[in-house]
C-alpha positions as CSV (number, residue, x, y, z in Angstrom):
1,M,19.3,22.2,16.3
2,T,15.6,21.8,17.2
3,L,13.8,18.5,17.5
4,L,11.9,19.2,14.3
5,D,15.2,19.6,12.5
6,R,16.5,16.3,13.8
7,V,13.3,14.5,12.8
8,T,13.5,16.1,9.3
9,L,17.1,14.9,8.9
10,V,16.2,11.3,9.7
11,S,13.0,11.5,7.6
12,D,15.0,12.9,4.6
13,F,17.5,10.1,4.9
14,I,14.9,7.3,5.2
15,W,12.8,8.5,2.3
16,G,15.5,10.0,0.1
17,G,18.9,9.0,1.1
18,V,19.9,12.6,1.9
19,W,21.5,13.8,5.1
20,G,21.3,17.5,5.3
21,D,22.4,18.8,1.9
22,T,24.5,15.7,1.0
23,Q,23.3,12.8,-1.1
24,V,24.5,9.8,1.1
25,L,22.8,7.0,-0.9
26,P,21.7,6.9,-4.5
27,F,18.4,5.3,-3.5
28,P,16.0,5.7,-0.5
29,P,16.7,3.1,2.2
30,M,12.9,2.6,2.6
31,V,12.8,1.1,-0.9
32,I,15.2,-1.6,0.3
33,V,13.2,-2.3,3.4
34,L,9.9,-2.5,1.5
35,L,11.3,-4.7,-1.3
36,G,13.1,-6.9,1.2
37,A,9.9,-7.4,3.2
38,G,7.9,-8.2,0.1
39,I,10.4,-10.8,-1.1
40,L,10.7,-12.3,2.4
41,F,7.0,-12.7,2.7
42,M,6.6,-14.1,-0.8
43,V,9.3,-16.7,-0.1
44,R,8.0,-17.6,3.4
45,L,4.5,-18.0,1.9
46,K,6.0,-20.3,-0.8
47,F,4.8,-18.0,-3.6
48,Y,1.1,-18.6,-2.6
49,P,-0.3,-15.3,-4.0
50,I,1.3,-15.9,-7.4
51,L,0.5,-19.6,-7.7
52,N,-3.2,-19.1,-6.7
53,L,-3.9,-16.0,-8.7
54,P,-5.7,-17.9,-11.6
55,A,-8.0,-19.6,-9.0
56,A,-8.7,-16.2,-7.4
57,F,-9.7,-14.7,-10.7
58,A,-11.8,-17.7,-11.6
59,G,-13.7,-17.4,-8.3
60,L,-14.2,-13.7,-8.7
61,F,-16.0,-13.9,-12.0
62,K,-17.8,-17.3,-11.5
63,K,-21.6,-17.2,-11.7
64,S,-23.5,-19.2,-9.0
65,D,-26.0,-21.8,-10.2
66,E,-28.9,-20.8,-7.9
67,P,-28.6,-17.6,-6.1
68,G,-30.0,-17.6,-2.6
69,E,-31.9,-14.8,-0.9
70,G,-29.6,-12.1,0.3
71,E,-26.5,-13.4,-1.5
72,I,-24.2,-11.1,-3.5
73,S,-21.7,-12.1,-6.1
74,P,-18.0,-12.2,-5.4
75,F,-17.5,-9.3,-7.7
76,A,-20.1,-7.2,-5.8
77,A,-18.4,-8.1,-2.5
78,L,-15.0,-7.0,-3.9
79,S,-16.4,-3.8,-5.3
80,T,-18.0,-2.9,-1.9
81,A,-14.8,-3.6,-0.1
82,L,-12.7,-1.5,-2.5
83,S,-15.2,1.4,-2.3
84,G,-14.9,1.4,1.5
85,Q,-11.1,1.5,1.3
86,V,-11.0,4.2,-1.4
87,G,-13.6,6.4,0.4
88,T,-11.7,6.2,3.7
89,G,-8.4,7.0,1.9
90,N,-10.0,10.1,0.3
91,L,-11.2,11.4,3.6
92,A,-7.9,10.7,5.4
93,G,-6.0,12.2,2.5
94,S,-7.8,15.5,2.5
95,R,-6.0,16.8,5.6
96,P,-2.4,16.3,4.3
97,Q,-3.4,17.7,0.9
98,S,-4.6,20.9,2.6
99,L,-1.4,21.2,4.7
100,G,1.1,20.0,2.0
101,G,4.1,17.9,2.8
102,P,5.2,14.4,1.8
103,G,1.9,12.8,2.7
104,A,0.0,15.0,0.2
105,L,1.3,13.0,-2.8
106,F,0.1,9.6,-1.5
């Protein structure tokens, strides 16, 4: 058994609950890890993201009374930040898409 075969066995188990050709778990273990971490962070932050969501949306669409020179709106700042993330993701995703594999879907 080569190193690549061993890595593939572990990867298939983590992402699919499959060891070799046998379905070991009915769900991927990574789902439990991600959901558990999300719940843990939410509890430790005392549900801060959920409780302050209305204030975040209010600040996002709020108009300023007197715009200063060189200031941009909160919506423009969010749009700029998102465009940078999406553009970088498209560039980084082009390589796995050309090669195929599990990274090509995401």
